[in-house]
mmCIF entry with sequence, helices, sheets and N, C-alpha, C, O atoms, coordinates in Angstrom:
data_MODEL
# 
_entry.id   MODEL 
# 
_entity.id                         1 
_entity.type                       polymer 
_entity.pdbx_number_of_molecules   1 
# 
_entity_poly.entity_id                      1 
_entity_poly.type                           'polypeptide(L)' 
_entity_poly.nstd_linkage                   no 
_entity_poly.nstd_monomer                   no 
_entity_poly.pdbx_seq_one_letter_code       MSNRKPPVRALKDIGVPTALGSDFSPSTWVLSMQYIMELATYLLGMTP 
_entity_poly.pdbx_seq_one_letter_code_can   MSNRKPPVRALKDIGVPTALGSDFSPSTWVLSMQYIMELATYLLGMTP 
_entity_poly.pdbx_strand_id                 A 
# 
loop_
_entity_poly_seq.entity_id 
_entity_poly_seq.num 
_entity_poly_seq.mon_id 
_entity_poly_seq.hetero 
1 1  MET n 
1 2  SER n 
1 3  ASN n 
1 4  ARG n 
1 5  LYS n 
1 6  PRO n 
1 7  PRO n 
1 8  VAL n 
1 9  ARG n 
1 10 ALA n 
1 11 LEU n 
1 12 LYS n 
1 13 ASP n 
1 14 ILE n 
1 15 GLY n 
1 16 VAL n 
1 17 PRO n 
1 18 THR n 
1 19 ALA n 
1 20 LEU n 
1 21 GLY n 
1 22 SER n 
1 23 ASP n 
1 24 PHE n 
1 25 SER n 
1 26 PRO n 
1 27 SER n 
1 28 THR n 
1 29 TRP n 
1 30 VAL n 
1 31 LEU n 
1 32 SER n 
1 33 MET n 
1 34 GLN n 
1 35 TYR n 
1 36 ILE n 
1 37 MET n 
1 38 GLU n 
1 39 LEU n 
1 40 ALA n 
1 41 THR n 
1 42 TYR n 
1 43 LEU n 
1 44 LEU n 
1 45 GLY n 
1 46 MET n 
1 47 THR n 
1 48 PRO n 
# 
_struct_asym.id          A 
_struct_asym.entity_id   1 
# 
loop_
_struct_conf.conf_type_id 
_struct_conf.id 
_struct_conf.pdbx_PDB_helix_id 
_struct_conf.beg_label_comp_id 
_struct_conf.beg_label_asym_id 
_struct_conf.beg_label_seq_id 
_struct_conf.pdbx_beg_PDB_ins_code 
_struct_conf.end_label_comp_id 
_struct_conf.end_label_asym_id 
_struct_conf.end_label_seq_id 
_struct_conf.pdbx_end_PDB_ins_code 
_struct_conf.beg_auth_comp_id 
_struct_conf.beg_auth_asym_id 
_struct_conf.beg_auth_seq_id 
_struct_conf.end_auth_comp_id 
_struct_conf.end_auth_asym_id 
_struct_conf.end_auth_seq_id 
_struct_conf.pdbx_PDB_helix_class 
_struct_conf.details 
_struct_conf.pdbx_PDB_helix_length 
HELX_P HELX_P1 AA1 VAL A 8  ? ASP A 13 ? VAL A 8  ASP A 13 1 ? 6  
HELX_P HELX_P2 AA2 MET A 33 ? LEU A 44 ? MET A 33 LEU A 44 1 ? 12 
# 
_struct_conf_type.id          HELX_P 
_struct_conf_type.criteria    ? 
_struct_conf_type.reference   ? 
# 
loop_
_atom_site.group_PDB 
_atom_site.id 
_atom_site.type_symbol 
_atom_site.label_atom_id 
_atom_site.label_alt_id 
_atom_site.label_comp_id 
_atom_site.label_asym_id 
_atom_site.label_entity_id 
_atom_site.label_seq_id 
_atom_site.pdbx_PDB_ins_code 
_atom_site.Cartn_x 
_atom_site.Cartn_y 
_atom_site.Cartn_z 
_atom_site.occupancy 
_atom_site.B_iso_or_equiv 
_atom_site.pdbx_formal_charge 
_atom_site.auth_seq_id 
_atom_site.auth_comp_id 
_atom_site.auth_asym_id 
_atom_site.auth_atom_id 
_atom_site.pdbx_PDB_model_num 
ATOM 1   N N  . MET A 1 1  ? -15.967 1.205   -4.264  1.00 0.00 ? 1  MET A N  1 
ATOM 2   C CA . MET A 1 1  ? -14.581 1.427   -4.147  1.00 0.00 ? 1  MET A CA 1 
ATOM 3   C C  . MET A 1 1  ? -14.455 2.862   -3.769  1.00 0.00 ? 1  MET A C  1 
ATOM 4   O O  . MET A 1 1  ? -15.195 3.722   -4.246  1.00 0.00 ? 1  MET A O  1 
ATOM 5   N N  . SER A 1 2  ? -13.514 3.116   -2.909  1.00 0.00 ? 2  SER A N  1 
ATOM 6   C CA . SER A 1 2  ? -13.340 4.486   -2.325  1.00 0.00 ? 2  SER A CA 1 
ATOM 7   C C  . SER A 1 2  ? -12.059 5.108   -3.035  1.00 0.00 ? 2  SER A C  1 
ATOM 8   O O  . SER A 1 2  ? -11.092 4.416   -3.354  1.00 0.00 ? 2  SER A O  1 
ATOM 9   N N  . ASN A 1 3  ? -12.138 6.406   -3.241  1.00 0.00 ? 3  ASN A N  1 
ATOM 10  C CA . ASN A 1 3  ? -10.943 7.088   -3.739  1.00 0.00 ? 3  ASN A CA 1 
ATOM 11  C C  . ASN A 1 3  ? -10.094 7.635   -2.616  1.00 0.00 ? 3  ASN A C  1 
ATOM 12  O O  . ASN A 1 3  ? -9.032  8.209   -2.855  1.00 0.00 ? 3  ASN A O  1 
ATOM 13  N N  . ARG A 1 4  ? -10.555 7.458   -1.397  1.00 0.00 ? 4  ARG A N  1 
ATOM 14  C CA . ARG A 1 4  ? -9.802  8.039   -0.269  1.00 0.00 ? 4  ARG A CA 1 
ATOM 15  C C  . ARG A 1 4  ? -8.529  7.215   -0.008  1.00 0.00 ? 4  ARG A C  1 
ATOM 16  O O  . ARG A 1 4  ? -8.543  5.985   -0.046  1.00 0.00 ? 4  ARG A O  1 
ATOM 17  N N  . LYS A 1 5  ? -7.475  7.909   0.246   1.00 0.00 ? 5  LYS A N  1 
ATOM 18  C CA . LYS A 1 5  ? -6.181  7.228   0.600   1.00 0.00 ? 5  LYS A CA 1 
ATOM 19  C C  . LYS A 1 5  ? -6.062  7.057   2.071   1.00 0.00 ? 5  LYS A C  1 
ATOM 20  O O  . LYS A 1 5  ? -6.547  7.894   2.833   1.00 0.00 ? 5  LYS A O  1 
ATOM 21  N N  . PRO A 1 6  ? -5.415  5.969   2.513   1.00 0.00 ? 6  PRO A N  1 
ATOM 22  C CA . PRO A 1 6  ? -5.220  5.791   3.988   1.00 0.00 ? 6  PRO A CA 1 
ATOM 23  C C  . PRO A 1 6  ? -4.273  6.872   4.511   1.00 0.00 ? 6  PRO A C  1 
ATOM 24  O O  . PRO A 1 6  ? -3.423  7.320   3.742   1.00 0.00 ? 6  PRO A O  1 
ATOM 25  N N  . PRO A 1 7  ? -4.361  7.310   5.739   1.00 0.00 ? 7  PRO A N  1 
ATOM 26  C CA . PRO A 1 7  ? -3.470  8.343   6.302   1.00 0.00 ? 7  PRO A CA 1 
ATOM 27  C C  . PRO A 1 7  ? -2.107  7.753   6.614   1.00 0.00 ? 7  PRO A C  1 
ATOM 28  O O  . PRO A 1 7  ? -1.738  7.565   7.773   1.00 0.00 ? 7  PRO A O  1 
ATOM 29  N N  . VAL A 1 8  ? -1.367  7.465   5.545   1.00 0.00 ? 8  VAL A N  1 
ATOM 30  C CA . VAL A 1 8  ? -0.066  6.659   5.760   1.00 0.00 ? 8  VAL A CA 1 
ATOM 31  C C  . VAL A 1 8  ? 0.883   7.610   6.608   1.00 0.00 ? 8  VAL A C  1 
ATOM 32  O O  . VAL A 1 8  ? 1.480   7.146   7.580   1.00 0.00 ? 8  VAL A O  1 
ATOM 33  N N  . ARG A 1 9  ? 1.013   8.857   6.263   1.00 0.00 ? 9  ARG A N  1 
ATOM 34  C CA . ARG A 1 9  ? 2.003   9.673   7.003   1.00 0.00 ? 9  ARG A CA 1 
ATOM 35  C C  . ARG A 1 9  ? 1.636   9.774   8.477   1.00 0.00 ? 9  ARG A C  1 
ATOM 36  O O  . ARG A 1 9  ? 2.513   9.660   9.333   1.00 0.00 ? 9  ARG A O  1 
ATOM 37  N N  . ALA A 1 10 ? 0.333   9.989   8.800   1.00 0.00 ? 10 ALA A N  1 
ATOM 38  C CA . ALA A 1 10 ? -0.075  10.157  10.170  1.00 0.00 ? 10 ALA A CA 1 
ATOM 39  C C  . ALA A 1 10 ? 0.163   8.769   10.952  1.00 0.00 ? 10 ALA A C  1 
ATOM 40  O O  . ALA A 1 10 ? 0.587   8.781   12.108  1.00 0.00 ? 10 ALA A O  1 
ATOM 41  N N  . LEU A 1 11 ? -0.108  7.655   10.318  1.00 0.00 ? 11 LEU A N  1 
ATOM 42  C CA . LEU A 1 11 ? 0.166   6.401   10.942  1.00 0.00 ? 11 LEU A CA 1 
ATOM 43  C C  . LEU A 1 11 ? 1.692   6.207   11.220  1.00 0.00 ? 11 LEU A C  1 
ATOM 44  O O  . LEU A 1 11 ? 2.112   5.750   12.283  1.00 0.00 ? 11 LEU A O  1 
ATOM 45  N N  . LYS A 1 12 ? 2.444   6.571   10.234  1.00 0.00 ? 12 LYS A N  1 
ATOM 46  C CA . LYS A 1 12 ? 3.952   6.367   10.353  1.00 0.00 ? 12 LYS A CA 1 
ATOM 47  C C  . LYS A 1 12 ? 4.414   7.296   11.427  1.00 0.00 ? 12 LYS A C  1 
ATOM 48  O O  . LYS A 1 12 ? 5.278   6.886   12.203  1.00 0.00 ? 12 LYS A O  1 
ATOM 49  N N  . ASP A 1 13 ? 3.915   8.550   11.562  1.00 0.00 ? 13 ASP A N  1 
ATOM 50  C CA . ASP A 1 13 ? 4.297   9.488   12.559  1.00 0.00 ? 13 ASP A CA 1 
ATOM 51  C C  . ASP A 1 13 ? 4.091   9.053   13.979  1.00 0.00 ? 13 ASP A C  1 
ATOM 52  O O  . ASP A 1 13 ? 4.823   9.443   14.889  1.00 0.00 ? 13 ASP A O  1 
ATOM 53  N N  . ILE A 1 14 ? 3.075   8.232   14.154  1.00 0.00 ? 14 ILE A N  1 
ATOM 54  C CA . ILE A 1 14 ? 2.784   7.771   15.559  1.00 0.00 ? 14 ILE A CA 1 
ATOM 55  C C  . ILE A 1 14 ? 3.314   6.317   15.743  1.00 0.00 ? 14 ILE A C  1 
ATOM 56  O O  . ILE A 1 14 ? 3.008   5.657   16.736  1.00 0.00 ? 14 ILE A O  1 
ATOM 57  N N  . GLY A 1 15 ? 4.090   5.857   14.786  1.00 0.00 ? 15 GLY A N  1 
ATOM 58  C CA . GLY A 1 15 ? 4.789   4.588   14.968  1.00 0.00 ? 15 GLY A CA 1 
ATOM 59  C C  . GLY A 1 15 ? 4.066   3.327   14.724  1.00 0.00 ? 15 GLY A C  1 
ATOM 60  O O  . GLY A 1 15 ? 4.448   2.267   15.221  1.00 0.00 ? 15 GLY A O  1 
ATOM 61  N N  . VAL A 1 16 ? 2.951   3.430   13.912  1.00 0.00 ? 16 VAL A N  1 
ATOM 62  C CA . VAL A 1 16 ? 2.201   2.278   13.599  1.00 0.00 ? 16 VAL A CA 1 
ATOM 63  C C  . VAL A 1 16 ? 2.962   1.429   12.509  1.00 0.00 ? 16 VAL A C  1 
ATOM 64  O O  . VAL A 1 16 ? 3.243   1.944   11.427  1.00 0.00 ? 16 VAL A O  1 
ATOM 65  N N  . PRO A 1 17 ? 3.300   0.094   12.809  1.00 0.00 ? 17 PRO A N  1 
ATOM 66  C CA . PRO A 1 17 ? 3.964   -0.747  11.832  1.00 0.00 ? 17 PRO A CA 1 
ATOM 67  C C  . PRO A 1 17 ? 3.110   -0.937  10.636  1.00 0.00 ? 17 PRO A C  1 
ATOM 68  O O  . PRO A 1 17 ? 1.894   -1.080  10.758  1.00 0.00 ? 17 PRO A O  1 
ATOM 69  N N  . THR A 1 18 ? 3.706   -0.942  9.479   1.00 0.00 ? 18 THR A N  1 
ATOM 70  C CA . THR A 1 18 ? 3.057   -1.116  8.207   1.00 0.00 ? 18 THR A CA 1 
ATOM 71  C C  . THR A 1 18 ? 3.521   -2.306  7.461   1.00 0.00 ? 18 THR A C  1 
ATOM 72  O O  . THR A 1 18 ? 4.729   -2.543  7.434   1.00 0.00 ? 18 THR A O  1 
ATOM 73  N N  . ALA A 1 19 ? 2.684   -3.072  6.858   1.00 0.00 ? 19 ALA A N  1 
ATOM 74  C CA . ALA A 1 19 ? 3.010   -4.241  6.001   1.00 0.00 ? 19 ALA A CA 1 
ATOM 75  C C  . ALA A 1 19 ? 2.200   -4.094  4.677   1.00 0.00 ? 19 ALA A C  1 
ATOM 76  O O  . ALA A 1 19 ? 1.056   -3.641  4.666   1.00 0.00 ? 19 ALA A O  1 
ATOM 77  N N  . LEU A 1 20 ? 2.810   -4.471  3.657   1.00 0.00 ? 20 LEU A N  1 
ATOM 78  C CA . LEU A 1 20 ? 2.194   -4.516  2.305   1.00 0.00 ? 20 LEU A CA 1 
ATOM 79  C C  . LEU A 1 20 ? 2.086   -5.934  1.904   1.00 0.00 ? 20 LEU A C  1 
ATOM 80  O O  . LEU A 1 20 ? 2.918   -6.763  2.272   1.00 0.00 ? 20 LEU A O  1 
ATOM 81  N N  . GLY A 1 21 ? 1.059   -6.231  1.142   1.00 0.00 ? 21 GLY A N  1 
ATOM 82  C CA . GLY A 1 21 ? 0.808   -7.550  0.567   1.00 0.00 ? 21 GLY A CA 1 
ATOM 83  C C  . GLY A 1 21 ? -0.343  -7.568  -0.448  1.00 0.00 ? 21 GLY A C  1 
ATOM 84  O O  . GLY A 1 21 ? -1.071  -6.598  -0.659  1.00 0.00 ? 21 GLY A O  1 
ATOM 85  N N  . SER A 1 22 ? -0.445  -8.778  -1.067  1.00 0.00 ? 22 SER A N  1 
ATOM 86  C CA . SER A 1 22 ? -1.521  -8.981  -1.997  1.00 0.00 ? 22 SER A CA 1 
ATOM 87  C C  . SER A 1 22 ? -2.233  -10.239 -1.657  1.00 0.00 ? 22 SER A C  1 
ATOM 88  O O  . SER A 1 22 ? -1.549  -11.222 -1.368  1.00 0.00 ? 22 SER A O  1 
ATOM 89  N N  . ASP A 1 23 ? -3.431  -10.315 -1.659  1.00 0.00 ? 23 ASP A N  1 
ATOM 90  C CA . ASP A 1 23 ? -4.229  -11.514 -1.418  1.00 0.00 ? 23 ASP A CA 1 
ATOM 91  C C  . ASP A 1 23 ? -4.528  -12.298 -2.728  1.00 0.00 ? 23 ASP A C  1 
ATOM 92  O O  . ASP A 1 23 ? -5.136  -13.368 -2.707  1.00 0.00 ? 23 ASP A O  1 
ATOM 93  N N  . PHE A 1 24 ? -4.084  -11.728 -3.841  1.00 0.00 ? 24 PHE A N  1 
ATOM 94  C CA . PHE A 1 24 ? -4.382  -12.328 -5.081  1.00 0.00 ? 24 PHE A CA 1 
ATOM 95  C C  . PHE A 1 24 ? -5.808  -12.693 -5.297  1.00 0.00 ? 24 PHE A C  1 
ATOM 96  O O  . PHE A 1 24 ? -6.134  -13.810 -5.698  1.00 0.00 ? 24 PHE A O  1 
ATOM 97  N N  . SER A 1 25 ? -6.688  -11.709 -5.020  1.00 0.00 ? 25 SER A N  1 
ATOM 98  C CA . SER A 1 25 ? -8.148  -11.996 -5.106  1.00 0.00 ? 25 SER A CA 1 
ATOM 99  C C  . SER A 1 25 ? -8.529  -11.896 -6.597  1.00 0.00 ? 25 SER A C  1 
ATOM 100 O O  . SER A 1 25 ? -7.751  -11.347 -7.377  1.00 0.00 ? 25 SER A O  1 
ATOM 101 N N  . PRO A 1 26 ? -9.689  -12.403 -7.012  1.00 0.00 ? 26 PRO A N  1 
ATOM 102 C CA . PRO A 1 26 ? -10.095 -12.450 -8.403  1.00 0.00 ? 26 PRO A CA 1 
ATOM 103 C C  . PRO A 1 26 ? -10.249 -11.040 -8.985  1.00 0.00 ? 26 PRO A C  1 
ATOM 104 O O  . PRO A 1 26 ? -10.169 -10.865 -10.201 1.00 0.00 ? 26 PRO A O  1 
ATOM 105 N N  . SER A 1 27 ? -10.476 -10.007 -8.103  1.00 0.00 ? 27 SER A N  1 
ATOM 106 C CA . SER A 1 27 ? -10.542 -8.644  -8.696  1.00 0.00 ? 27 SER A CA 1 
ATOM 107 C C  . SER A 1 27 ? -9.252  -7.954  -8.771  1.00 0.00 ? 27 SER A C  1 
ATOM 108 O O  . SER A 1 27 ? -9.185  -6.859  -9.330  1.00 0.00 ? 27 SER A O  1 
ATOM 109 N N  . THR A 1 28 ? -8.132  -8.560  -8.205  1.00 0.00 ? 28 THR A N  1 
ATOM 110 C CA . THR A 1 28 ? -6.819  -7.938  -8.133  1.00 0.00 ? 28 THR A CA 1 
ATOM 111 C C  . THR A 1 28 ? -5.777  -8.985  -8.439  1.00 0.00 ? 28 THR A C  1 
ATOM 112 O O  . THR A 1 28 ? -5.232  -9.670  -7.574  1.00 0.00 ? 28 THR A O  1 
ATOM 113 N N  . TRP A 1 29 ? -5.533  -9.060  -9.774  1.00 0.00 ? 29 TRP A N  1 
ATOM 114 C CA . TRP A 1 29 ? -4.511  -10.098 -10.217 1.00 0.00 ? 29 TRP A CA 1 
ATOM 115 C C  . TRP A 1 29 ? -3.114  -9.553  -10.090 1.00 0.00 ? 29 TRP A C  1 
ATOM 116 O O  . TRP A 1 29 ? -2.478  -9.230  -11.093 1.00 0.00 ? 29 TRP A O  1 
ATOM 117 N N  . VAL A 1 30 ? -2.632  -9.446  -8.884  1.00 0.00 ? 30 VAL A N  1 
ATOM 118 C CA . VAL A 1 30 ? -1.232  -8.916  -8.680  1.00 0.00 ? 30 VAL A CA 1 
ATOM 119 C C  . VAL A 1 30 ? -0.487  -9.991  -7.951  1.00 0.00 ? 30 VAL A C  1 
ATOM 120 O O  . VAL A 1 30 ? -0.924  -10.420 -6.883  1.00 0.00 ? 30 VAL A O  1 
ATOM 121 N N  . LEU A 1 31 ? 0.653   -10.459 -8.500  1.00 0.00 ? 31 LEU A N  1 
ATOM 122 C CA . LEU A 1 31 ? 1.444   -11.503 -7.873  1.00 0.00 ? 31 LEU A CA 1 
ATOM 123 C C  . LEU A 1 31 ? 2.801   -10.847 -7.465  1.00 0.00 ? 31 LEU A C  1 
ATOM 124 O O  . LEU A 1 31 ? 3.503   -11.386 -6.610  1.00 0.00 ? 31 LEU A O  1 
ATOM 125 N N  . SER A 1 32 ? 3.173   -9.679  -8.079  1.00 0.00 ? 32 SER A N  1 
ATOM 126 C CA . SER A 1 32 ? 4.510   -9.161  -7.921  1.00 0.00 ? 32 SER A CA 1 
ATOM 127 C C  . SER A 1 32 ? 4.519   -8.202  -6.718  1.00 0.00 ? 32 SER A C  1 
ATOM 128 O O  . SER A 1 32 ? 3.792   -7.210  -6.664  1.00 0.00 ? 32 SER A O  1 
ATOM 129 N N  . MET A 1 33 ? 5.416   -8.572  -5.726  1.00 0.00 ? 33 MET A N  1 
ATOM 130 C CA . MET A 1 33 ? 5.623   -7.615  -4.550  1.00 0.00 ? 33 MET A CA 1 
ATOM 131 C C  . MET A 1 33 ? 6.277   -6.350  -4.947  1.00 0.00 ? 33 MET A C  1 
ATOM 132 O O  . MET A 1 33 ? 6.111   -5.292  -4.341  1.00 0.00 ? 33 MET A O  1 
ATOM 133 N N  . GLN A 1 34 ? 7.090   -6.514  -6.078  1.00 0.00 ? 34 GLN A N  1 
ATOM 134 C CA . GLN A 1 34 ? 7.677   -5.238  -6.554  1.00 0.00 ? 34 GLN A CA 1 
ATOM 135 C C  . GLN A 1 34 ? 6.586   -4.280  -7.090  1.00 0.00 ? 34 GLN A C  1 
ATOM 136 O O  . GLN A 1 34 ? 6.712   -3.071  -6.894  1.00 0.00 ? 34 GLN A O  1 
ATOM 137 N N  . TYR A 1 35 ? 5.583   -4.745  -7.720  1.00 0.00 ? 35 TYR A N  1 
ATOM 138 C CA . TYR A 1 35 ? 4.479   -3.847  -8.135  1.00 0.00 ? 35 TYR A CA 1 
ATOM 139 C C  . TYR A 1 35 ? 3.728   -3.303  -6.965  1.00 0.00 ? 35 TYR A C  1 
ATOM 140 O O  . TYR A 1 35 ? 3.320   -2.142  -6.935  1.00 0.00 ? 35 TYR A O  1 
ATOM 141 N N  . ILE A 1 36 ? 3.555   -4.153  -6.016  1.00 0.00 ? 36 ILE A N  1 
ATOM 142 C CA . ILE A 1 36 ? 2.876   -3.595  -4.743  1.00 0.00 ? 36 ILE A CA 1 
ATOM 143 C C  . ILE A 1 36 ? 3.615   -2.445  -4.191  1.00 0.00 ? 36 ILE A C  1 
ATOM 144 O O  . ILE A 1 36 ? 3.038   -1.396  -3.905  1.00 0.00 ? 36 ILE A O  1 
ATOM 145 N N  . MET A 1 37 ? 4.961   -2.636  -4.026  1.00 0.00 ? 37 MET A N  1 
ATOM 146 C CA . MET A 1 37 ? 5.801   -1.575  -3.544  1.00 0.00 ? 37 MET A CA 1 
ATOM 147 C C  . MET A 1 37 ? 5.701   -0.339  -4.438  1.00 0.00 ? 37 MET A C  1 
ATOM 148 O O  . MET A 1 37 ? 5.573   0.762   -3.902  1.00 0.00 ? 37 MET A O  1 
ATOM 149 N N  . GLU A 1 38 ? 5.749   -0.447  -5.706  1.00 0.00 ? 38 GLU A N  1 
ATOM 150 C CA . GLU A 1 38 ? 5.646   0.623   -6.612  1.00 0.00 ? 38 GLU A CA 1 
ATOM 151 C C  . GLU A 1 38 ? 4.370   1.372   -6.416  1.00 0.00 ? 38 GLU A C  1 
ATOM 152 O O  . GLU A 1 38 ? 4.403   2.602   -6.402  1.00 0.00 ? 38 GLU A O  1 
ATOM 153 N N  . LEU A 1 39 ? 3.261   0.731   -6.266  1.00 0.00 ? 39 LEU A N  1 
ATOM 154 C CA . LEU A 1 39 ? 1.938   1.395   -5.990  1.00 0.00 ? 39 LEU A CA 1 
ATOM 155 C C  . LEU A 1 39 ? 1.962   2.104   -4.681  1.00 0.00 ? 39 LEU A C  1 
ATOM 156 O O  . LEU A 1 39 ? 1.395   3.188   -4.545  1.00 0.00 ? 39 LEU A O  1 
ATOM 157 N N  . ALA A 1 40 ? 2.623   1.500   -3.688  1.00 0.00 ? 40 ALA A N  1 
ATOM 158 C CA . ALA A 1 40 ? 2.694   2.148   -2.341  1.00 0.00 ? 40 ALA A CA 1 
ATOM 159 C C  . ALA A 1 40 ? 3.577   3.428   -2.444  1.00 0.00 ? 40 ALA A C  1 
ATOM 160 O O  . ALA A 1 40 ? 3.295   4.446   -1.812  1.00 0.00 ? 40 ALA A O  1 
ATOM 161 N N  . THR A 1 41 ? 4.639   3.335   -3.255  1.00 0.00 ? 41 THR A N  1 
ATOM 162 C CA . THR A 1 41 ? 5.455   4.460   -3.341  1.00 0.00 ? 41 THR A CA 1 
ATOM 163 C C  . THR A 1 41 ? 4.762   5.628   -4.200  1.00 0.00 ? 41 THR A C  1 
ATOM 164 O O  . THR A 1 41 ? 4.799   6.785   -3.780  1.00 0.00 ? 41 THR A O  1 
ATOM 165 N N  . TYR A 1 42 ? 4.194   5.336   -5.289  1.00 0.00 ? 42 TYR A N  1 
ATOM 166 C CA . TYR A 1 42 ? 3.598   6.322   -6.086  1.00 0.00 ? 42 TYR A CA 1 
ATOM 167 C C  . TYR A 1 42 ? 2.246   6.852   -5.666  1.00 0.00 ? 42 TYR A C  1 
ATOM 168 O O  . TYR A 1 42 ? 1.955   8.043   -5.780  1.00 0.00 ? 42 TYR A O  1 
ATOM 169 N N  . LEU A 1 43 ? 1.436   5.946   -5.181  1.00 0.00 ? 43 LEU A N  1 
ATOM 170 C CA . LEU A 1 43 ? 0.027   6.348   -4.766  1.00 0.00 ? 43 LEU A CA 1 
ATOM 171 C C  . LEU A 1 43 ? -0.033  6.802   -3.338  1.00 0.00 ? 43 LEU A C  1 
ATOM 172 O O  . LEU A 1 43 ? -0.867  7.656   -3.037  1.00 0.00 ? 43 LEU A O  1 
ATOM 173 N N  . LEU A 1 44 ? 0.769   6.314   -2.440  1.00 0.00 ? 44 LEU A N  1 
ATOM 174 C CA . LEU A 1 44 ? 0.614   6.556   -1.006  1.00 0.00 ? 44 LEU A CA 1 
ATOM 175 C C  . LEU A 1 44 ? 1.787   7.353   -0.506  1.00 0.00 ? 44 LEU A C  1 
ATOM 176 O O  . LEU A 1 44 ? 1.753   7.793   0.644   1.00 0.00 ? 44 LEU A O  1 
ATOM 177 N N  . GLY A 1 45 ? 2.828   7.573   -1.291  1.00 0.00 ? 45 GLY A N  1 
ATOM 178 C CA . GLY A 1 45 ? 3.936   8.366   -0.807  1.00 0.00 ? 45 GLY A CA 1 
ATOM 179 C C  . GLY A 1 45 ? 4.834   7.585   0.168   1.00 0.00 ? 45 GLY A C  1 
ATOM 180 O O  . GLY A 1 45 ? 5.577   8.213   0.923   1.00 0.00 ? 45 GLY A O  1 
ATOM 181 N N  . MET A 1 46 ? 4.798   6.256   0.182   1.00 0.00 ? 46 MET A N  1 
ATOM 182 C CA . MET A 1 46 ? 5.611   5.493   1.107   1.00 0.00 ? 46 MET A CA 1 
ATOM 183 C C  . MET A 1 46 ? 7.027   5.347   0.489   1.00 0.00 ? 46 MET A C  1 
ATOM 184 O O  . MET A 1 46 ? 7.213   5.533   -0.714  1.00 0.00 ? 46 MET A O  1 
ATOM 185 N N  . THR A 1 47 ? 7.968   5.023   1.305   1.00 0.00 ? 47 THR A N  1 
ATOM 186 C CA . THR A 1 47 ? 9.289   4.729   0.720   1.00 0.00 ? 47 THR A CA 1 
ATOM 187 C C  . THR A 1 47 ? 9.551   3.274   0.811   1.00 0.00 ? 47 THR A C  1 
ATOM 188 O O  . THR A 1 47 ? 9.003   2.613   1.693   1.00 0.00 ? 47 THR A O  1 
ATOM 189 N N  . PRO A 1 48 ? 10.355  2.737   -0.048  1.00 0.00 ? 48 PRO A N  1 
ATOM 190 C CA . PRO A 1 48 ? 10.714  1.348   -0.061  1.00 0.00 ? 48 PRO A CA 1 
ATOM 191 C C  . PRO A 1 48 ? 11.432  0.893   1.172   1.00 0.00 ? 48 PRO A C  1 
ATOM 192 O O  . PRO A 1 48 ? 11.792  -0.280  1.280   1.00 0.00 ? 48 PRO A O  1 
# 
């Protein structure tokens, strides 16, 4: 597992479309898209 964050700001600045999702894998038991959005907001600095 890497502690590096993706370059969200740089990708957004050059117009790369972004999508969030969860594959509900055995190691990541997340079903709530609201929680996925919260993680993107707090950890990656994205806006809802």
